[in-house]
Jmol script that loads the backbone (N, CA, C; Angstrom):
load data "model"
ATOM      1  N   UNK A   1     -28.306   1.939  -1.384  1.00  0.00           N
ATOM      2  CA  UNK A   1     -26.943   2.399  -1.287  1.00  0.00           C
ATOM      3  C   UNK A   1     -26.319   2.980  -2.393  1.00  0.00           C
ATOM      4  N   UNK A   2     -25.480   4.109  -1.725  1.00  0.00           N
ATOM      5  CA  UNK A   2     -24.957   5.031  -2.969  1.00  0.00           C
ATOM      6  C   UNK A   2     -23.542   4.706  -2.858  1.00  0.00           C
ATOM      7  N   UNK A   3     -23.094   4.561  -4.376  1.00  0.00           N
ATOM      8  CA  UNK A   3     -21.420   4.967  -4.440  1.00  0.00           C
ATOM      9  C   UNK A   3     -20.811   6.072  -3.627  1.00  0.00           C
ATOM     10  N   UNK A   4     -19.765   5.252  -2.745  1.00  0.00           N
ATOM     11  CA  UNK A   4     -18.665   6.382  -1.940  1.00  0.00           C
ATOM     12  C   UNK A   4     -17.523   5.568  -1.959  1.00  0.00           C
ATOM     13  N   UNK A   5     -16.616   6.223  -2.391  1.00  0.00           N
ATOM     14  CA  UNK A   5     -15.069   5.919  -2.660  1.00  0.00           C
ATOM     15  C   UNK A   5     -14.432   5.893  -1.355  1.00  0.00           C
ATOM     16  N   UNK A   6     -15.032   6.071  -0.104  1.00  0.00           N
ATOM     17  CA  UNK A   6     -14.493   6.157   1.283  1.00  0.00           C
ATOM     18  C   UNK A   6     -14.613   4.361   1.543  1.00  0.00           C
ATOM     19  N   UNK A   7     -15.830   3.731   0.991  1.00  0.00           N
ATOM     20  CA  UNK A   7     -16.152   2.405   1.116  1.00  0.00           C
ATOM     21  C   UNK A   7     -14.648   1.776   0.658  1.00  0.00           C
ATOM     22  N   UNK A   8     -13.698   1.749  -0.083  1.00  0.00           N
ATOM     23  CA  UNK A   8     -12.799   1.021  -0.441  1.00  0.00           C
ATOM     24  C   UNK A   8     -11.312   1.214   0.351  1.00  0.00           C
ATOM     25  N   UNK A   9     -10.875   0.135   0.994  1.00  0.00           N
ATOM     26  CA  UNK A   9      -9.632   0.248   1.615  1.00  0.00           C
ATOM     27  C   UNK A   9      -8.498   0.234   1.155  1.00  0.00           C
ATOM     28  N   UNK A  10      -8.587  -0.356  -0.303  1.00  0.00           N
ATOM     29  CA  UNK A  10      -7.304  -0.193  -0.744  1.00  0.00           C
ATOM     30  C   UNK A  10      -7.511   0.509  -2.414  1.00  0.00           C
ATOM     31  N   UNK A  11      -6.431   1.160  -2.872  1.00  0.00           N
ATOM     32  CA  UNK A  11      -6.484   1.435  -4.339  1.00  0.00           C
ATOM     33  C   UNK A  11      -7.055   0.910  -5.373  1.00  0.00           C
ATOM     34  N   UNK A  12      -7.854   1.405  -5.944  1.00  0.00           N
ATOM     35  CA  UNK A  12      -8.367   0.339  -6.985  1.00  0.00           C
ATOM     36  C   UNK A  12      -8.203   1.113  -8.420  1.00  0.00           C
ATOM     37  N   UNK A  13      -7.979   0.440  -9.301  1.00  0.00           N
ATOM     38  CA  UNK A  13      -8.121   1.394 -10.788  1.00  0.00           C
ATOM     39  C   UNK A  13      -9.313   1.943 -11.080  1.00  0.00           C
ATOM     40  N   UNK A  14      -9.217   3.434 -11.768  1.00  0.00           N
ATOM     41  CA  UNK A  14     -10.246   4.155 -12.129  1.00  0.00           C
ATOM     42  C   UNK A  14     -11.352   3.384 -12.851  1.00  0.00           C
ATOM     43  N   UNK A  15     -11.048   2.612 -13.725  1.00  0.00           N
ATOM     44  CA  UNK A  15     -11.810   2.118 -14.701  1.00  0.00           C
ATOM     45  C   UNK A  15     -12.795   1.190 -13.837  1.00  0.00           C
ATOM     46  N   UNK A  16     -12.369   0.391 -12.963  1.00  0.00           N
ATOM     47  CA  UNK A  16     -13.244  -0.369 -11.755  1.00  0.00           C
ATOM     48  C   UNK A  16     -14.151   0.424 -11.028  1.00  0.00           C
ATOM     49  N   UNK A  17     -13.716   1.519 -10.414  1.00  0.00           N
ATOM     50  CA  UNK A  17     -14.381   2.307  -9.723  1.00  0.00           C
ATOM     51  C   UNK A  17     -15.505   2.953 -10.497  1.00  0.00           C
ATOM     52  N   UNK A  18     -15.074   3.499 -11.948  1.00  0.00           N
ATOM     53  CA  UNK A  18     -16.364   4.038 -12.778  1.00  0.00           C
ATOM     54  C   UNK A  18     -17.276   3.161 -13.174  1.00  0.00           C
ATOM     55  N   UNK A  19     -17.474   1.836 -13.417  1.00  0.00           N
ATOM     56  CA  UNK A  19     -17.896   0.817 -13.903  1.00  0.00           C
ATOM     57  C   UNK A  19     -19.016   0.277 -12.621  1.00  0.00           C
ATOM     58  N   UNK A  20     -18.022   0.120 -11.335  1.00  0.00           N
ATOM     59  CA  UNK A  20     -18.814   0.043 -10.071  1.00  0.00           C
ATOM     60  C   UNK A  20     -19.931   1.113  -9.679  1.00  0.00           C
ATOM     61  N   UNK A  21     -19.443   2.425 -10.083  1.00  0.00           N
ATOM     62  CA  UNK A  21     -20.424   3.411  -9.625  1.00  0.00           C
ATOM     63  C   UNK A  21     -21.683   3.413 -10.724  1.00  0.00           C
ATOM     64  N   UNK A  22     -21.158   3.159 -11.848  1.00  0.00           N
ATOM     65  CA  UNK A  22     -22.228   2.945 -13.084  1.00  0.00           C
ATOM     66  C   UNK A  22     -23.437   1.957 -12.532  1.00  0.00           C
ATOM     67  N   UNK A  23     -22.730   1.327 -12.310  1.00  0.00           N
ATOM     68  CA  UNK A  23     -23.671  -0.286 -12.229  1.00  0.00           C
ATOM     69  C   UNK A  23     -24.753   0.188 -10.572  1.00  0.00           C
ATOM     70  N   UNK A  24     -24.021   0.910  -9.829  1.00  0.00           N
ATOM     71  CA  UNK A  24     -24.898   1.009  -8.890  1.00  0.00           C
ATOM     72  C   UNK A  24     -25.981   1.963  -8.910  1.00  0.00           C
ATOM     73  N   UNK A  25     -25.455   3.160  -9.601  1.00  0.00           N
ATOM     74  CA  UNK A  25     -26.214   4.250  -9.957  1.00  0.00           C
ATOM     75  C   UNK A  25     -27.149   3.870 -11.153  1.00  0.00           C
ATOM     76  N   UNK A  26     -27.185   3.532 -12.088  1.00  0.00           N
ATOM     77  CA  UNK A  26     -27.930   3.191 -13.225  1.00  0.00           C
ATOM     78  C   UNK A  26     -28.491   1.826 -13.054  1.00  0.00           C
ATOM     79  N   UNK A  27     -27.927   0.675 -12.431  1.00  0.00           N
ATOM     80  CA  UNK A  27     -28.568  -0.528 -12.724  1.00  0.00           C
ATOM     81  C   UNK A  27     -29.027  -0.913 -11.090  1.00  0.00           C
ATOM     82  N   UNK A  28     -28.841  -0.009 -10.597  1.00  0.00           N
ATOM     83  CA  UNK A  28     -29.383  -0.434  -9.073  1.00  0.00           C
ATOM     84  C   UNK A  28     -28.782  -1.362  -8.022  1.00  0.00           C
ATOM     85  N   UNK A  29     -27.744  -1.831  -8.556  1.00  0.00           N
ATOM     86  CA  UNK A  29     -26.996  -2.910  -8.135  1.00  0.00           C
ATOM     87  C   UNK A  29     -26.148  -2.612  -6.627  1.00  0.00           C
ATOM     88  N   UNK A  30     -26.121  -3.479  -5.732  1.00  0.00           N
ATOM     89  CA  UNK A  30     -25.459  -3.017  -4.555  1.00  0.00           C
ATOM     90  C   UNK A  30     -23.873  -3.161  -4.621  1.00  0.00           C
ATOM     91  N   UNK A  31     -23.373  -2.665  -3.951  1.00  0.00           N
ATOM     92  CA  UNK A  31     -21.796  -2.524  -3.885  1.00  0.00           C
ATOM     93  C   UNK A  31     -21.081  -3.943  -4.000  1.00  0.00           C
ATOM     94  N   UNK A  32     -21.426  -4.632  -3.579  1.00  0.00           N
ATOM     95  CA  UNK A  32     -20.506  -6.223  -3.812  1.00  0.00           C
ATOM     96  C   UNK A  32     -20.833  -6.710  -4.997  1.00  0.00           C
ATOM     97  N   UNK A  33     -21.986  -6.656  -5.713  1.00  0.00           N
ATOM     98  CA  UNK A  33     -22.366  -7.006  -7.159  1.00  0.00           C
ATOM     99  C   UNK A  33     -21.396  -6.293  -8.081  1.00  0.00           C
ATOM    100  N   UNK A  34     -21.651  -5.042  -7.820  1.00  0.00           N
ATOM    101  CA  UNK A  34     -21.038  -3.837  -8.808  1.00  0.00           C
ATOM    102  C   UNK A  34     -19.642  -3.944  -8.913  1.00  0.00           C
ATOM    103  N   UNK A  35     -19.403  -3.963  -7.949  1.00  0.00           N
ATOM    104  CA  UNK A  35     -17.479  -4.092  -7.497  1.00  0.00           C
ATOM    105  C   UNK A  35     -17.108  -5.461  -8.450  1.00  0.00           C
ATOM    106  N   UNK A  36     -17.639  -6.767  -7.980  1.00  0.00           N
ATOM    107  CA  UNK A  36     -17.587  -7.852  -8.542  1.00  0.00           C
ATOM    108  C   UNK A  36     -17.511  -7.968 -10.114  1.00  0.00           C
ATOM    109  N   UNK A  37     -18.637  -7.400 -10.469  1.00  0.00           N
ATOM    110  CA  UNK A  37     -18.975  -7.072 -11.906  1.00  0.00           C
ATOM    111  C   UNK A  37     -17.848  -6.539 -12.494  1.00  0.00           C
ATOM    112  N   UNK A  38     -17.410  -5.300 -12.042  1.00  0.00           N
ATOM    113  CA  UNK A  38     -16.357  -4.319 -12.768  1.00  0.00           C
ATOM    114  C   UNK A  38     -15.098  -4.870 -12.573  1.00  0.00           C
ATOM    115  N   UNK A  39     -14.735  -5.889 -11.522  1.00  0.00           N
ATOM    116  CA  UNK A  39     -13.370  -6.543 -11.339  1.00  0.00           C
ATOM    117  C   UNK A  39     -13.167  -7.795 -12.426  1.00  0.00           C
ATOM    118  N   UNK A  40     -14.130  -8.345 -12.565  1.00  0.00           N
ATOM    119  CA  UNK A  40     -14.298  -9.283 -13.826  1.00  0.00           C
ATOM    120  C   UNK A  40     -14.125  -8.796 -15.218  1.00  0.00           C
ATOM    121  N   UNK A  41     -14.468  -7.531 -15.216  1.00  0.00           N
ATOM    122  CA  UNK A  41     -14.515  -7.137 -16.438  1.00  0.00           C
ATOM    123  C   UNK A  41     -13.147  -6.590 -16.950  1.00  0.00           C
ATOM    124  N   UNK A  42     -12.467  -5.750 -15.758  1.00  0.00           N
ATOM    125  CA  UNK A  42     -11.400  -5.077 -16.202  1.00  0.00           C
ATOM    126  C   UNK A  42      -9.959  -5.359 -15.515  1.00  0.00           C
ATOM    127  N   UNK A  43     -10.240  -6.231 -14.560  1.00  0.00           N
ATOM    128  CA  UNK A  43      -8.665  -6.774 -13.780  1.00  0.00           C
ATOM    129  C   UNK A  43      -8.100  -7.661 -14.905  1.00  0.00           C
ATOM    130  N   UNK A  44      -6.938  -7.520 -14.946  1.00  0.00           N
ATOM    131  CA  UNK A  44      -5.636  -8.134 -15.763  1.00  0.00           C
ATOM    132  C   UNK A  44      -5.376  -9.904 -14.650  1.00  0.00           C
ATOM    133  N   UNK A  45      -5.454 -11.061 -15.617  1.00  0.00           N
ATOM    134  CA  UNK A  45      -5.438 -12.098 -14.807  1.00  0.00           C
ATOM    135  C   UNK A  45      -4.036 -12.312 -13.886  1.00  0.00           C
ATOM    136  N   UNK A  46      -4.326 -12.890 -13.022  1.00  0.00           N
ATOM    137  CA  UNK A  46      -3.234 -13.066 -12.207  1.00  0.00           C
ATOM    138  C   UNK A  46      -2.691 -12.148 -11.211  1.00  0.00           C
ATOM    139  N   UNK A  47      -3.575 -11.109 -11.423  1.00  0.00           N
ATOM    140  CA  UNK A  47      -3.398  -9.764 -10.441  1.00  0.00           C
ATOM    141  C   UNK A  47      -3.891  -9.940  -9.079  1.00  0.00           C
ATOM    142  N   UNK A  48      -3.331  -9.137  -7.752  1.00  0.00           N
ATOM    143  CA  UNK A  48      -4.035  -9.509  -6.369  1.00  0.00           C
ATOM    144  C   UNK A  48      -5.854  -9.393  -6.550  1.00  0.00           C
ATOM    145  N   UNK A  49      -6.087  -8.137  -7.471  1.00  0.00           N
ATOM    146  CA  UNK A  49      -7.745  -7.990  -7.422  1.00  0.00           C
ATOM    147  C   UNK A  49      -8.174  -9.208  -8.184  1.00  0.00           C
ATOM    148  N   UNK A  50      -7.743  -9.556  -9.395  1.00  0.00           N
ATOM    149  CA  UNK A  50      -8.206 -10.726 -10.254  1.00  0.00           C
ATOM    150  C   UNK A  50      -8.421 -12.106  -9.170  1.00  0.00           C
ATOM    151  N   UNK A  51      -7.383 -12.295  -8.192  1.00  0.00           N
ATOM    152  CA  UNK A  51      -7.214 -13.468  -7.482  1.00  0.00           C
ATOM    153  C   UNK A  51      -8.332 -13.267  -6.235  1.00  0.00           C
ATOM    154  N   UNK A  52      -8.760 -11.949  -6.092  1.00  0.00           N
ATOM    155  CA  UNK A  52      -9.727 -11.890  -4.985  1.00  0.00           C
ATOM    156  C   UNK A  52     -11.034 -11.954  -5.669  1.00  0.00           C
ATOM    157  N   UNK A  53     -11.331 -11.658  -7.027  1.00  0.00           N
ATOM    158  CA  UNK A  53     -12.480 -11.917  -7.897  1.00  0.00           C
ATOM    159  C   UNK A  53     -12.548 -13.566  -8.096  1.00  0.00           C
ATOM    160  N   UNK A  54     -11.194 -14.085  -8.541  1.00  0.00           N
ATOM    161  CA  UNK A  54     -11.660 -15.594  -8.672  1.00  0.00           C
ATOM    162  C   UNK A  54     -11.908 -16.433  -7.184  1.00  0.00           C
ATOM    163  N   UNK A  55     -11.362 -16.137  -5.948  1.00  0.00           N
ATOM    164  CA  UNK A  55     -12.014 -16.649  -5.019  1.00  0.00           C
ATOM    165  C   UNK A  55     -13.212 -16.163  -4.177  1.00  0.00           C
ATOM    166  N   UNK A  56     -13.551 -14.874  -4.852  1.00  0.00           N
ATOM    167  CA  UNK A  56     -14.909 -14.411  -4.349  1.00  0.00           C
ATOM    168  C   UNK A  56     -14.450 -13.931  -2.942  1.00  0.00           C
ATOM    169  N   UNK A  57     -13.734 -13.131  -2.700  1.00  0.00           N
ATOM    170  CA  UNK A  57     -13.255 -12.806  -1.417  1.00  0.00           C
ATOM    171  C   UNK A  57     -12.530 -10.911  -1.188  1.00  0.00           C
ATOM    172  N   UNK A  58     -13.333 -10.311  -1.228  1.00  0.00           N
ATOM    173  CA  UNK A  58     -12.810  -8.971  -1.294  1.00  0.00           C
ATOM    174  C   UNK A  58     -12.739  -8.223  -0.137  1.00  0.00           C
ATOM    175  N   UNK A  59     -12.515  -8.850   1.053  1.00  0.00           N
ATOM    176  CA  UNK A  59     -12.403  -8.350   2.422  1.00  0.00           C
ATOM    177  C   UNK A  59     -11.323  -7.352   2.254  1.00  0.00           C
ATOM    178  N   UNK A  60     -10.271  -7.084   1.356  1.00  0.00           N
ATOM    179  CA  UNK A  60      -9.282  -6.317   1.610  1.00  0.00           C
ATOM    180  C   UNK A  60      -9.466  -4.986   0.730  1.00  0.00           C
ATOM    181  N   UNK A  61     -10.401  -5.393  -0.238  1.00  0.00           N
ATOM    182  CA  UNK A  61     -10.785  -3.802  -0.799  1.00  0.00           C
ATOM    183  C   UNK A  61     -12.069  -3.324  -0.502  1.00  0.00           C
ATOM    184  N   UNK A  62     -13.061  -3.881  -0.035  1.00  0.00           N
ATOM    185  CA  UNK A  62     -14.461  -3.403   0.496  1.00  0.00           C
ATOM    186  C   UNK A  62     -14.670  -3.996   1.909  1.00  0.00           C
ATOM    187  N   UNK A  63     -13.906  -3.721   2.710  1.00  0.00           N
ATOM    188  CA  UNK A  63     -14.387  -4.657   3.989  1.00  0.00           C
ATOM    189  C   UNK A  63     -15.681  -3.988   4.885  1.00  0.00           C
ATOM    190  N   UNK A  64     -16.413  -3.118   4.230  1.00  0.00           N
ATOM    191  CA  UNK A  64     -17.484  -2.516   4.683  1.00  0.00           C
ATOM    192  C   UNK A  64     -18.856  -3.248   4.489  1.00  0.00           C
ATOM    193  N   UNK A  65     -18.457  -4.377   3.694  1.00  0.00           N
ATOM    194  CA  UNK A  65     -19.624  -5.282   3.331  1.00  0.00           C
ATOM    195  C   UNK A  65     -19.833  -6.633   4.033  1.00  0.00           C
ATOM    196  N   UNK A  66     -18.653  -6.851   4.867  1.00  0.00           N
ATOM    197  CA  UNK A  66     -18.483  -7.800   5.526  1.00  0.00           C
ATOM    198  C   UNK A  66     -18.878  -7.757   6.910  1.00  0.00           C
ATOM    199  N   UNK A  67     -19.152  -8.583   7.924  1.00  0.00           N
ATOM    200  CA  UNK A  67     -19.084  -8.827   9.206  1.00  0.00           C
ATOM    201  C   UNK A  67     -17.931  -8.474   9.835  1.00  0.00           C
ATOM    202  N   UNK A  68     -17.688  -7.828  10.779  1.00  0.00           N
ATOM    203  CA  UNK A  68     -16.472  -7.565  11.186  1.00  0.00           C
ATOM    204  C   UNK A  68     -15.814  -8.336  11.866  1.00  0.00           C
ATOM    205  N   UNK A  69     -16.496  -9.563  12.177  1.00  0.00           N
ATOM    206  CA  UNK A  69     -15.398 -10.639  12.665  1.00  0.00           C
ATOM    207  C   UNK A  69     -14.880 -11.544  11.632  1.00  0.00           C
ATOM    208  N   UNK A  70     -14.928 -11.477  10.228  1.00  0.00           N
ATOM    209  CA  UNK A  70     -14.430 -12.011   9.171  1.00  0.00           C
ATOM    210  C   UNK A  70     -13.379 -11.512   8.741  1.00  0.00           C
ATOM    211  N   UNK A  71     -13.233  -9.945   9.243  1.00  0.00           N
ATOM    212  CA  UNK A  71     -11.642  -9.348   9.042  1.00  0.00           C
ATOM    213  C   UNK A  71     -10.892  -9.495   9.793  1.00  0.00           C
ATOM    214  N   UNK A  72     -10.884 -10.251  10.602  1.00  0.00           N
ATOM    215  CA  UNK A  72      -9.786 -11.053  11.314  1.00  0.00           C
ATOM    216  C   UNK A  72      -9.031 -11.675  10.229  1.00  0.00           C
ATOM    217  N   UNK A  73      -7.853 -11.317  10.216  1.00  0.00           N
ATOM    218  CA  UNK A  73      -7.231 -12.010   8.675  1.00  0.00           C
ATOM    219  C   UNK A  73      -6.005 -13.349   9.504  1.00  0.00           C
ATOM    220  N   UNK A  74      -5.937 -13.075  10.615  1.00  0.00           N
ATOM    221  CA  UNK A  74      -5.229 -14.137  10.995  1.00  0.00           C
ATOM    222  C   UNK A  74      -6.341 -15.594  11.162  1.00  0.00           C
ATOM    223  N   UNK A  75      -7.456 -15.437  11.751  1.00  0.00           N
ATOM    224  CA  UNK A  75      -8.131 -16.128  11.859  1.00  0.00           C
ATOM    225  C   UNK A  75      -9.087 -16.717  10.720  1.00  0.00           C
ATOM    226  N   UNK A  76      -9.026 -15.905   9.943  1.00  0.00           N
ATOM    227  CA  UNK A  76      -9.768 -16.228   8.557  1.00  0.00           C
ATOM    228  C   UNK A  76      -9.012 -15.743   7.540  1.00  0.00           C
ATOM    229  N   UNK A  77      -7.845 -16.420   7.238  1.00  0.00           N
ATOM    230  CA  UNK A  77      -6.764 -15.599   6.224  1.00  0.00           C
ATOM    231  C   UNK A  77      -7.350 -15.811   4.716  1.00  0.00           C
ATOM    232  N   UNK A  78      -6.933 -14.886   3.858  1.00  0.00           N
ATOM    233  CA  UNK A  78      -7.260 -14.928   2.487  1.00  0.00           C
ATOM    234  C   UNK A  78      -6.992 -16.026   1.741  1.00  0.00           C
ATOM    235  N   UNK A  79      -7.301 -16.514   0.840  1.00  0.00           N
ATOM    236  CA  UNK A  79      -7.244 -17.798   0.272  1.00  0.00           C
ATOM    237  C   UNK A  79      -6.276 -17.509  -0.817  1.00  0.00           C
ATOM    238  N   UNK A  80      -6.417 -16.535  -1.424  1.00  0.00           N
ATOM    239  CA  UNK A  80      -5.401 -16.064  -2.387  1.00  0.00           C
ATOM    240  C   UNK A  80      -3.901 -15.375  -1.749  1.00  0.00           C
ATOM    241  N   UNK A  81      -3.647 -15.202  -0.551  1.00  0.00           N
ATOM    242  CA  UNK A  81      -2.603 -14.445   0.041  1.00  0.00           C
ATOM    243  C   UNK A  81      -1.129 -15.008  -0.388  1.00  0.00           C
ATOM    244  N   UNK A  82      -1.171 -16.210  -0.465  1.00  0.00           N
ATOM    245  CA  UNK A  82       0.412 -16.445  -0.857  1.00  0.00           C
ATOM    246  C   UNK A  82       0.411 -17.386  -2.292  1.00  0.00           C
ATOM    247  N   UNK A  83      -0.427 -17.263  -2.896  1.00  0.00           N
ATOM    248  CA  UNK A  83      -0.434 -17.737  -4.432  1.00  0.00           C
ATOM    249  C   UNK A  83      -0.381 -16.710  -5.374  1.00  0.00           C
TER     250      UNK A  83
END
end "model"
wireframe off; spacefill off
backbone 0.3
color backbone group
């Protein structure tokens, strides 16, 4: 899989995008693992992106890696939505 910024549904900080790209191109990691590592490294505690990392649920940010049935947020709500 190659890095493509259009895979991201929401705006993501440049540092996270850059590290995701590096992880994918240099270390041959997949999009999910690359993004998870970058978010762990650069997101600030308490932010929505950090909560997505904490609950291991990036559906809002990279929906292309999930089965479409799980993108129904009414049926499968985000664990961190109201926290």
